[in-house]
C-alpha angles and dihedrals in degrees: 000000000000120000123204130170143190118213097197091058096035087231131143124195131201114197133169110278109287119225095222125069115243119190091211094052133074127215115219135188122241092260098051093042090053090054096044114131117182118225116275109285093021124113125224117215111193105204097168118131113245117224119190122201115200127197106237090217090060099052118102121238 
C-alpha cells in the first residue's frame, strides 16, 4: 500500500501500491497498513481496490 497525507485537511489516504516513487508518500506492507490508525482528529480514507477471490467449489449454482 502507499500512504499519503495532507496536513491542511488532516487527511490520510491509503492507496494501492503506486509504481512511481514519491518522496512525499510511504509504502507499507499489508500488516502495517491493516494496523494504521491516523492521529486524533485526522481522517483515514482507504482508497485501495478490493479484489475478492472465490473458491469455485463453494459457489452456488
